[in-house]
Residue, then its C-alpha position, 0 to 999 in steps of 0.5 A: x631872427x623870426x621875430x625880427x621878420x615878423x616885426x618887419x612884416x607888421x611894420x610894412x603892413x601898417x606903414x600906410x596907416x602911420x603916414x596917414x597919422x603924420x598927415x593928420x598931425x601936419x594938417x592940425x599944425x597948419x590949421x593952428x598956424x593959420x589961426x595964429x596959435x602955436x603950431x606944436x602942441x604939448x602932446x607932440x612935445x611929450x611924444x618927442x621927449x619921453x623916449x629920450x628920457x627913458x633911454x637916459x634912465x636906462x643907460x645912465x650908468x653907461x653914459x656917466x661911465x663914458x663921460x668919466x672915461x673921456x674926462x680921465x683920457x683928457x687929463x692923461x692926454x694933458x699930462x703926456x703933453x707936459x712930459x714931452 
């Protein structure tokens, strides 16, 4: 519990710096849009995609197991319809 409180305190302490970074990204995107270039550069796309790839790799067995359960439930549900 103490670790969570420490993390929350650090987040609150650095929240102002985090919002400044977002403002800088926004300024660069607006500048690129004014010049006619792409507004989202490749670096930002990597930052957005990498966490989802990591989560998929870590939880892929659970994801595929869940999908198999859904498929089996759908098959069982269709079979019950035919019996009624």
